[in-house]
C-alpha positions as CSV (number, residue, x, y, z in Angstrom):
1,M,-40.2,161.2,154.3
2,L,-38.2,161.1,157.5
3,K,-39.4,161.9,161.0
4,T,-38.4,161.3,164.6
5,V,-40.9,161.7,167.4
6,N,-39.6,162.1,171.0
7,L,-36.8,159.8,170.1
8,H,-34.9,158.8,173.3
9,K,-31.9,156.4,173.7
10,K,-30.3,155.6,177.0
11,Y,-27.4,153.2,177.8
12,N,-27.6,152.5,181.6
13,D,-27.1,156.0,183.1
14,F,-25.9,157.6,179.9
15,T,-28.4,159.4,177.7
16,A,-27.3,159.3,174.0
17,L,-30.5,160.9,172.6
18,H,-33.0,163.0,174.5
19,S,-36.5,163.7,173.0
20,L,-35.3,164.1,169.4
21,N,-37.9,165.6,167.1
22,L,-36.8,166.0,163.5
23,E,-38.5,166.1,160.2
24,V,-36.9,166.0,156.8
25,K,-39.3,166.4,153.8
26,R,-39.1,165.0,150.3
27,G,-36.2,166.6,148.4
28,E,-34.6,168.1,151.4
29,I,-31.0,167.7,152.4
30,F,-30.5,167.9,156.2
31,A,-27.0,168.3,157.5
32,L,-26.6,167.2,161.2
33,L,-23.6,168.8,162.9
34,G,-22.2,168.1,166.3
35,Q,-19.2,166.9,168.2
36,N,-18.3,163.2,168.6
37,G,-20.8,161.7,171.0
38,A,-23.5,164.4,170.3
39,G,-25.9,161.7,169.1
40,K,-25.6,161.9,165.3
41,S,-24.5,158.3,164.7
42,T,-27.0,157.0,167.3
43,T,-29.8,158.8,165.4
44,I,-28.7,157.2,162.1
45,N,-28.4,153.7,163.7
46,I,-31.9,153.9,165.1
47,L,-33.2,155.0,161.7
48,L,-31.5,152.0,160.1
49,G,-33.0,149.7,162.7
50,L,-29.5,148.7,163.9
51,I,-30.3,149.7,167.5
52,K,-33.6,150.2,169.3
53,A,-34.8,153.4,170.8
54,T,-35.5,153.4,174.5
55,S,-38.7,155.4,173.8
56,G,-40.3,157.4,171.0
57,D,-40.3,156.3,167.4
58,A,-39.0,157.2,163.9
59,F,-40.8,157.0,160.6
60,I,-39.5,156.5,157.0
61,N,-42.1,157.3,154.4
62,D,-44.7,157.1,157.2
63,I,-43.6,153.6,158.1
64,S,-42.7,153.0,161.8
65,V,-39.1,152.0,162.4
66,K,-40.2,150.4,165.6
67,E,-43.1,148.4,164.2
68,E,-41.8,147.6,160.7
69,P,-38.0,147.5,160.9
70,Q,-37.7,145.3,157.8
71,Q,-40.2,147.3,155.7
72,I,-38.3,150.5,156.1
73,K,-35.1,149.0,154.6
74,K,-36.9,149.0,151.2
75,H,-36.9,152.8,151.3
76,L,-33.5,153.4,152.8
77,A,-29.9,153.5,151.6
78,Y,-26.9,154.0,153.9
79,I,-23.5,155.3,152.9
80,P,-21.1,155.1,155.9
81,E,-17.8,157.0,156.2
82,T,-16.0,154.0,154.7
83,V,-18.1,152.2,152.1
84,L,-17.8,148.5,152.6
85,L,-17.8,146.7,149.3
86,Y,-16.0,143.7,147.9
87,P,-12.4,144.7,146.9
88,N,-11.9,141.7,144.6
89,L,-15.0,142.5,142.5
90,T,-15.2,145.2,139.9
91,G,-17.4,148.3,140.4
92,I,-20.1,146.9,138.1
93,E,-19.9,143.5,139.8
94,N,-20.4,145.1,143.2
95,L,-23.4,147.0,141.9
96,D,-24.9,143.9,140.3
97,F,-24.4,141.9,143.5
98,F,-26.0,144.4,145.9
99,S,-28.8,145.2,143.5
100,K,-29.8,141.6,143.4
101,I,-29.7,141.4,147.2
102,A,-32.2,144.2,147.1
103,G,-34.4,142.3,144.7
104,F,-33.4,144.1,141.4
105,D,-31.9,142.4,138.4
106,Y,-30.3,144.9,135.9
107,Q,-28.7,144.3,132.5
108,K,-25.0,145.2,132.2
109,D,-25.7,148.4,130.3
110,E,-28.2,149.5,132.9
111,L,-25.7,148.9,135.7
112,S,-23.1,150.9,133.7
113,A,-25.6,153.7,133.2
114,L,-26.2,153.9,137.0
115,L,-22.5,154.2,137.6
116,K,-22.2,156.9,135.0
117,R,-25.0,158.9,136.8
118,T,-22.7,159.1,139.8
119,G,-19.8,160.4,137.8
120,L,-17.7,157.3,138.0
121,Q,-15.5,157.2,134.9
122,E,-16.4,154.4,132.5
123,T,-12.8,153.0,132.5
124,A,-13.2,152.2,136.2
125,H,-16.4,150.1,135.8
126,Q,-14.5,146.9,135.0
127,K,-11.6,147.5,137.5
128,A,-11.4,145.8,140.9
129,L,-12.7,147.9,143.8
130,G,-9.5,147.3,145.7
131,G,-7.9,149.9,143.5
132,Y,-10.6,152.6,144.0
133,S,-10.2,155.8,145.9
134,K,-12.6,156.6,148.7
135,G,-14.5,159.0,146.4
136,M,-14.9,156.3,143.8
137,R,-16.2,153.8,146.3
138,Q,-18.7,156.3,147.5
139,K,-20.0,156.7,143.9
140,V,-20.6,152.9,143.8
141,G,-22.4,153.2,147.1
142,I,-24.7,156.0,145.6
143,A,-25.2,153.8,142.5
144,I,-26.4,151.0,144.8
145,A,-28.9,153.5,146.4
146,L,-30.1,154.5,142.9
147,A,-30.4,150.9,141.9
148,K,-32.7,150.0,144.8
149,D,-34.6,153.3,144.2
150,A,-34.0,154.4,147.8
151,K,-36.2,157.4,148.7
152,V,-34.2,158.3,151.8
153,L,-30.4,158.3,152.0
154,L,-28.5,158.3,155.3
155,L,-24.9,159.6,155.0
156,D,-22.3,159.4,157.8
157,E,-19.3,161.7,157.5
158,P,-19.4,161.4,153.6
159,T,-16.7,163.9,152.9
160,S,-14.2,162.8,155.6
161,G,-10.9,162.1,153.9
162,L,-11.9,163.3,150.5
163,D,-9.7,165.8,148.6
164,P,-11.3,169.1,147.5
165,I,-12.1,167.8,144.0
166,A,-13.7,164.6,145.3
167,T,-15.6,166.6,147.9
168,A,-17.0,169.0,145.2
169,E,-18.0,166.0,143.0
170,F,-19.8,164.4,145.9
171,T,-21.5,167.6,146.9
172,E,-22.9,167.9,143.3
173,I,-24.2,164.3,143.4
174,V,-26.0,164.9,146.7
175,R,-27.5,168.1,145.4
176,Q,-28.8,166.2,142.3
177,L,-30.3,163.6,144.6
178,G,-32.3,166.3,146.3
179,K,-33.5,167.7,143.0
180,E,-34.7,164.2,142.0
181,G,-36.9,164.3,145.1
182,R,-34.8,162.0,147.3
183,T,-34.4,162.9,151.0
184,V,-31.0,163.0,152.5
185,L,-29.9,163.1,156.2
186,M,-26.1,163.7,156.5
187,A,-24.1,163.6,159.7
188,T,-21.0,165.6,159.2
189,H,-18.3,167.8,160.8
190,D,-17.7,169.6,157.5
191,I,-19.4,173.0,158.0
192,F,-18.4,174.4,154.6
193,N,-19.9,171.4,152.8
194,A,-23.0,171.6,155.0
195,V,-23.7,175.2,154.0
196,S,-22.9,174.3,150.4
197,V,-25.2,171.3,149.9
198,A,-27.9,171.3,152.7
199,T,-31.3,172.9,152.6
200,N,-31.4,172.7,156.4
201,I,-28.8,172.4,159.2
202,G,-29.2,171.0,162.7
203,I,-26.7,171.2,165.5
204,M,-26.7,168.5,168.1
205,K,-25.3,168.7,171.6
206,Q,-25.4,166.0,174.3
207,G,-28.2,164.1,172.5
208,E,-30.4,167.1,171.8
209,L,-31.1,169.0,168.7
210,V,-30.4,172.5,169.9
211,Q,-30.5,174.3,166.5
212,N,-32.6,173.7,163.4
213,L,-32.1,176.3,160.7
214,P,-32.4,176.9,156.9
215,S,-28.9,176.9,155.5
216,K,-29.6,179.8,153.2
217,E,-29.6,182.1,156.2
218,F,-25.9,181.6,156.9
219,T,-22.5,181.8,155.3
220,A,-20.0,179.2,156.3
221,K,-18.3,181.7,158.6
222,E,-21.5,182.6,160.3
223,L,-22.4,179.0,160.8
224,Q,-19.0,178.2,162.2
225,E,-19.4,181.0,164.7
226,L,-22.9,179.8,165.7
227,Y,-21.6,176.2,165.9
228,L,-18.7,177.1,168.2
229,K,-21.1,179.1,170.5
230,T,-23.6,176.3,170.6
231,I,-21.3,173.4,171.4
């Protein structure tokens, strides 16, 4: 569902990505670890078509990001560290608005059902988003991804700033997305969460993927030790 082939990105004399080869299959959850500047966000931005690779290519559902940058957006959903939605609109109004932009027109009860799938309490559906917590905004973001039937989700630091309960809720939602056959690439610093939710874990250093491992082979402590040795 998601693949990069010799992906390279250079800014003048600085190499942000160096020959990145990565493959995430249907239903897999891939956690990408690395320090700031390791290349995680650059990778996501190239996959989103926001920046162009210097060389190499990426593919979403076998569609070239380089050749079909608009076409890949039909298969993608992006949930950034801070989900940018309209604070003056309710949760259900935000979902309705962004669903229609993606070409979908749902009835009110269908929109409510999508929000319920993410665990957003029904009492919040009709409340303005300005009063939502970060975890609640993320649930609306995931509902938008479900509404547009995104096959691939790109998450950037999704648990940053969440309390333990919200983190656990978010982890369960992501795990369920994988069970539904959706593919998830998650850039994160949260080693414990990575071990908990991911099927595979990659560690990036100076633009290179230096480790690519099944998460089931490690405890959080073992992964932390490996991570510290690697970076």
